[in-house]
N, C-alpha and C positions, 0 to 999 in steps of 0.2 A: 481483559481477554486478549490474548495475542492474535495476530492476524493470520488468516488462512490465505496463503499466496498460491492460487491455482492458476498456473501459467498457460495451460493449453487445454482447450475444451474438445478438440477433435481427435488429436493423436495421443493424448495422455490417458491411459487405461484406468478403469475402476470396476468394482463389483457391487452387486447388491447382496444383502445377507440371505435372501431367499431366492432361489432360481425357479423359474417357471417355464413349462414347455407349451403352454397354451398361447393362442394368438390374440393380440389386442387390436388387430388391424381394423375391425369393425367399430372400435371405440373412437377412432380418429375422425374428426369432422372434416376430412379433406374432400370427400366427394361433393358435399354441398358447397364447400368453399370453391372448388374448381368450377362448379356450375356458374358461380357469380364472377369469376375472374378470368376464365378462359373462354373465348368465343367458340360457338358450336359450329366450326367449319374446318376445312382441311389445311388452312394456312393461317399462321399467326405471325404478325410483324411486331417486333420489339424494337423500340427506339431507345437508344442510350447515348447521350452526348452527341458525338459526330458520326456515329456508325449505325447503319441499318442492318439488322440481322433477320433473315427470314427462315422460319422453321416450318417444315411440312410434316404431315403425319407419317411420312415414310423415312424421316431422318433416323439414322441408327441410334439405338439407346445409348451406346457407349459415347457417341459424339455429343448427345445432349448432356450426359453427365460431365464430360470434359468441358463443355462450354459453361455449364453452371458452376463447376468448380473453379474455372478461370475467373468468372465474375466474382465469386465468393472471395477468392484470394486478393482481388483488387478492392474489396470492400463495397462492391455494388450489390448489396444484399437483396434489393428488390428484383433485380434482373436474375440473380442466382435462384431466388425463391420460385420464380416463374418456371425456370427450366426444371427444377427438382419436382415441382408440382405436376408438370406434364408427365414426367417419368412415373410418378405415383398413379396418375390417372390411367396410364397405359397398363400398369400392373393390375389395378382394380378391374379394368375392362377384361383383361385376360383371365383373371381369377373368376369373374362373373360367368364366363362361358366355359370355365373348367379347363383352360389350356394355358397354364402358367409356365412360361419358359424359365428354366433354372438360371440362365444367364441374367435375365431381367430381374430375378429375385435378388441376385447379388448386387446389381446396379441400383435397384430400388432401396436396398439396405443402406448403401452409402448415401443416397439422396435423402432418406428419412433422417439419418444421423446428422447430416449437414443442416437440414431444416430445424432440427432440435437445437443445434448450436446457434443458429441465427436467432431463433426466438429466445433462447436463454440469454444471449448477449443484449437483446432488446427488452429484457425483463418480462417477456410474455411467458411466464414460467410454467403455467399449467399446460399450455399447448406444447411447449418444449418437452415436458415430461411425457406427454402422450406420443410425440414423435419418437422419442427414445425407446419407449415400450414397443412401438411398432417395429423399429429397427431391430430390437432384441428378439422379437418373434421370428423375424426373417433369419437372424443369425442362428437361432435354434433349429429352424427348418433346414437350412443349408449346412448346418454343423460347421460353421466357420468359426473356429476357436480364436483365431488371431483377431478378427474384426470384432468379435464378441467382447474381447477385453476393452477395446476402445469405447464401445457403446456403454458397457457397464461402468466404465470410468466416468462418463458424462453423467450417468444417473447418480453415482456416488458424489460427484461434484455438486449436484443439486441438494443432496442431503447436507453436505458441508455448508453450502450457501445459506440454508435455512437453519443452521445451528444444531442440526442433529449430528454432532461431530463424532460421537462414539460409533454410530452406525456407519458413517463414511469411513472411519478409521478401519473398522473390521472389513469393509469392502476392499479398501486399498491393500490391506494385508493379504487377503485371499488372492486377488488378481496379481499381486506381485509374484507370488509363487507360480501362478499360471504362466506369467510372462517368462520367468526363469526356466520353467519346463519347456516352453516353446523356444528358448534360447534367443528371445527377443530382448536383448540387453538395452537397446536404445529406448524401447518403450518402458522397460523396467526402471530406467533411471527417472522417468517422469513420475511413475507410480511411487517410487521411493520419495521423491520430492513432495508429493501430495500427502504421503503418510507422515513425513516429518512435520508438514504444516498442521495436520490434525493433532499430532502429539504436542506441538507447541501450543495449540489452542487449548488443549486439555491440561497444559502445564504439568505434564507427567515426565519427570526426569528419566525414569527407567525406560520408558518407550523411546524417548529421544536418544538415550545412550545406546539402545539396541540398534537403532538405524544408523547412528554414527559408526558403530563397530561394523555393521553390515556393509556400509559404503567403503570400507577400507579395501574391499576386493578390487584388484587392479582393473578388471574388466568394466566394473561399474564406474570407477573413478575416471575412466576415459571420457565420460560425458559431462558436459558443463552443468547440467541440472543437478547431478549427484554432488558435485563439488560445492555448488552454491548452497544447496539445501543443507548439507552436513556442516558447512561453515556456519550457517545461521543457527543450526542446532547446537553446535559446539559453543557458540557465543552464549546461548541460553544456559548451558551447563556451567560456563565460567561465571555468569551472573549469579547463579545459585550459590556458587562458592565464593562470591564477592571478589572475584579476580577480574576486575573491570578492565585493566589494561589488556589482559588476554582476550577478553570479550571483544574489545575494540579491534584488536589485531585479527581475530577470527572473522569479523564482519568485513574488515578491509581486504582480507585475503579472498573472501567470497565475492567481494565487489569486482574483482578482476574477471569473473566469469559472466557478469551481467551482460556485457555486449555480445556474448556468444549465445545468449538465450533467445528463443523466438519471441518471447514476450518480455523484452528488456524493460519496458515501462513499469510493469508490475514488479520486476526485479528491483529496480531502483526504489519503488515505493516500499517494498518489504525491508530492504536494507536500511533506508532512512528511519523506518518505524522502529526497528530493533536498536539502532544507535540512539534514538530518542529515549528508549527505555533505559539503556545503559547510563546515559547522562542524567536521567531523572534520579536513578538510584544513587548517583554520586553527588546529587544536589547541585548539578551544573545546569541550572534552569534555562539560561539563555541558549545554551547548545541544545538542550532537550526540546525547547520550543522550535528552534531553527529546523531540526531534523524532522520533528513531527509535522510542521507546516509543509516541508518539502515532500514528505510522504503523502500528506493529504492532497497536494497538488498532483502528484503522479497517479494517486488512486482515483482522483476525479477524471483524469485523462483516460484511464483504463476502464472506468465504470465499475470498480471493485467496491461494492456496497459494504461488504464486511470490513474491509480495510478503512474505508471512510468512517464507519461507525467506531472502530477501534481507535482511530486517531483522535476523534472527538473525546473519547474516554481518556486517552493519554493527556490531551491538552487540559481537560478538566482537572485531572490529578495535579498537573504542574501548576495551574493557576490557583488551585486551592492551597497548595503548599507555599506559594508565593504570597498569598493573601490578596490576590487580585479577584475580588468577589464578583464584580460585574462580568468579567471575562469568564469566570467559572460558571456563572448562571447561564450565560449564552451557550457555551459549549456543552454543558450538562444537559440543557434543554434539547439541543440538536441530537445528542447521543440518545436520549430517551425516545425522541421521535423515531429515529431509525430503528431502535430496539423494538419498539411497539410494532412497527410495520413488518419486520421480519418474524416477529413472534406469531402474528396471525397467519402468515403464509406457512410457517412451520407446521401448524396443525393441519392445514389443508394437504400439504405434501405427505404428512404422516397418514392421513386417510387414504390417499391414492396408493401409498405403499402397502397399506393393510389390505386394500382391495386387490392389488396386484399379487400379493403373496398368498391369499386365501382362495382365490378362484382357480380351479383346476381344469375346467372344461367349459365349453361355450354354454351348454344348457345350465350348468350350475352357476355360471356367471350372471345369467339373467335373474336368477333367484336372489343371488347375493347382492346384485345391484340395487334391488329394492330395499334390502336391509341396510346397505351402506348409505343409501339416500336418507333413510330415517336417522341413522347414526350421525351422518354429516350435519343434518339440520339441528340435532341436539348439540353437536359441537359448536355450531355457529351461535346458538343461543348462549351457551356457556362463554364463548369467546366475547360476545357482545357485553355480557355482564362483567367479564374481566377487564375489557377495555374501558368500560364506564368506571370501574373501581380504580384502575390505574390512572385514568384522566383526573378523577377527583383527588387522588393522592398527589399527583404531580402538581395540580393547581394549588393545593395546600402548601406543598414544598416551595413553590415559586413565591407564594404570598409571604411565607415566613422568611425566605431569602431576601425578598424586596424590603421587608421591614428591617432585616438585619443590615442591608446596604444603606437604608435611610439613616440608621443609627451610626453607621460607620462614617458617613459623610461629615458628621459633626466632629469626628476625630481626625479628619483628613489633614488638617493643618499640623496636628501633633505628629502624625505619621510621616508627613513630609519633612518635619524637623528631624525626626529620628533618622530618616533616610539621608538627610544632609549630613548629620553627624557621623553616620556610618561611612559615607563617602569621604568626608573630610579626614577621618581616621585612616582610611586606606591610602589616601593621597599623602598623608604625613609620614608614612613608613619610608625609611631611608632606602635609597637605591643600593642594591647588592651588586658588588663587583663579581663578575663571572670570569672564571679562569678557563682558558682553552685546554682541551684534553689532547693527549698525543694523537687521538684519532682524527684531529682536525686536518692534518696534512693529507689524509687519505681522501678527503672530500672531493678534491679536484679530479681525482681519478675515477670517481663514481659517476653514475648517471642517475637522474631522478628516480628511475624505476627500480634500481638495485641498491640505493642507499639504505644501509641498515639503521637500526634504531639509534645506536650511539652516534653515528655520523650526523643524523638528523638533529639530535640533541645538542651536539657541538655547534652546529650552524644556528640553531634556535638561540642558544646562549649568546652567540656573537651578535645576532640581530637585536636581541633585547638589550644587550649592553650598549650597542650603538644608539638605540632609540632612547635609552635612559640618560646617556652621558653627553649627547649632542642635541642640537636644535635643528637638525637637518629637516625633520618632518614638518617644521613650521613654514617651510618654503611652499608656496602654492603649487609650484610645478614639481614637487618631490615625487619621484616615480620609482617603480620597481627597478628600472634600469640604474638609477642613481644609487639605490640601496645596494644592489648587487656590485656596483663598481666600488663603493666604499668598503664592502666586505671582501673585495678581490675574488669574487665568485661570479656566477652568471645567473640570469633571471630564472632559468629552469630550476636550478638547485634551490634558490631562495623561495620561489613560488611553491615548489613541491613541499619544502620543509614547513612553510607556514600553513599550507592547507592540511597536510597530514598530521602534524604535531600540535597545532594550535586550534584546529577545527574552524578556521576562518580564512578569508582571502586577504591579499595585501591591502586593499582599500579599507576593509574593516579594521585591520591592525593600525593603520595610520590614523584613521578617524578616532579610534579609541585613545591613542596617545594625545591627539589634538584636544579631545574633550577633557582629558585629565589636566592638560596645561591650561585650558580655559578656566577650569575650576580653581586652580592655583592662582591664576590672575585675578579672578573675581573675589577670592578670599582676602586679598590685600585691601585694607581700608582706603588707600589713596586712589584705588581704581574704581571706586563706586560710581563716579560720574560718567564713566565711559559708556557709550551705547553698545548694545549687543551686536550691531553691525560691525563696529570697530573691533570688538573682541573676536568676532567670527573671522574677520580678515587677518587679524594679528596672529591667530594660531594656525592659519594656513587654509581655512575653508574658502572655496571660491564662491559659494552661494549661501545666503542666509538660510534657505530651506534645508540644505544638506546639514548645516550646523544644528538646526533645531531637531531634525529627525535623529541625528547621531547622538546628540546630547540626551534626548529623552530615552533612547535605547540603552545607553550605557550607564546613565546616572539614575533614571527612574523619575526625574523631575524635568520640567521645562527650564531653559536658561533663565527665564524671568523669575520663576519660583526659586531657583537656586540663588540668584543674585539678591532677591528680596530677603531670603533667610540669612544669607551671608552678611548682608548689611545690618540686619537685626542683631546678629551675633557680635559683630564688631562694635555696635553701639552698646550692647550689654557689657562687653569687656571694657570698653572705655569708661562706662559708668562705674564699674567695680574698681578700676584703678584710680578714678578721681575721688 
């Protein structure tokens, strides 16, 4: 399942498939909540870090909203929640006496939406959904079409979060048209981004192609979200056509817009995830693992549960194809755990949506609430049975996999030998001389940001030729500056070319060559008595730990395992000749 990258919860619009004109305010448990959190007096003192702020019952509503919004943007959600709750308390008091101010309705609408966002980000999803419904009621009462798009977007995001992707997609399609009619192209770009995300999750090339074509409109392409989303969408279409170079180029082009996004962390997470899929399909497993782990790191920073789950699925696929069974078991188990948790929440969200779409007035709501409670209890029982069944199935799978791993351990020595032979064969391939192309002369006139593909390839060929034909990298102090000097270039060009074309940094490149030279050294019979510390320093590593980690990463065996198998092979050859 591809990742749903939902960058903005407050300003990114969405729709629900069924619109309602009734109010859900009495369903929100805020009045009882406020009684427990807000003192029953005319003055409230809120302490936050080094600042004391005093609020009185006479403070203007707009000022409270501004203060709460200020704390929200600083990440102080506890302080922001208190301000927004005070506003809602004022609204309920006015509503109780039948004197609701229209301005307060609009302010409370924003407060409820913000409260929903806060609780959604903290995974208090049921309460978040109720806040969004309350905000939607106020949007309908005030006939605020613009803000209604934002609230409906947040509701659709919850559908997508709980894997009801088709419903979320239909919502995004509908409010995209609403935003266009309102000529709110800034918000329309966010909606387009979310629609592309859902289409990617459904793996539907036709839907993705539709949005890529729609995004060609110059007005929409003026926004970074549009360019980023369509770049990722185009990369998916290229992958479907097995045009992997084009897919990488599309993602790298989209990469330029990530710093412009409000949610750049999630942007990096999404880009790395899609690059991981590209490299997996090319069977470049090391690069696929690298990008998937990067994506997982950013997804955890952002708290994107869907992306965390999808990365575990991607890593499990990679490890299975590599034959790394223990790693596969670990990641597959984590993926299943996350899948189970979201599956249960999906059913509950579906129930709330069913309730929301079928109740048409307050009197009918009370009758339907009893029926829904009965229906919900039945769903809970069914879900418990499903969870038990899934748990038993997972347990059996884990047991079978453990038995399989136990059998595989017996064949570990044979696999290590095969891996040794594979690496030995790769190391025995003769070095290829690389010829410089006429484009080489143009490199010096370019900057790292505008070097075209041919120029990068010329520089990469020169780098590889230098590394293959000289022993400069064996020097412990070999640096990027020395490499650039030997190439008569500069560090910016060299670093950019290595990162962009080889998918690795300078240190990884040098360590890879040093490990290869260590393998060649250990393969010589006369070197069998040398210690690993000596070999490590001979090929340029400053520390034994770095040598061990790099050797294991590039060869798949520890230096000791490789040296042991190499010595056995040499003895075997010596016996055959004798």
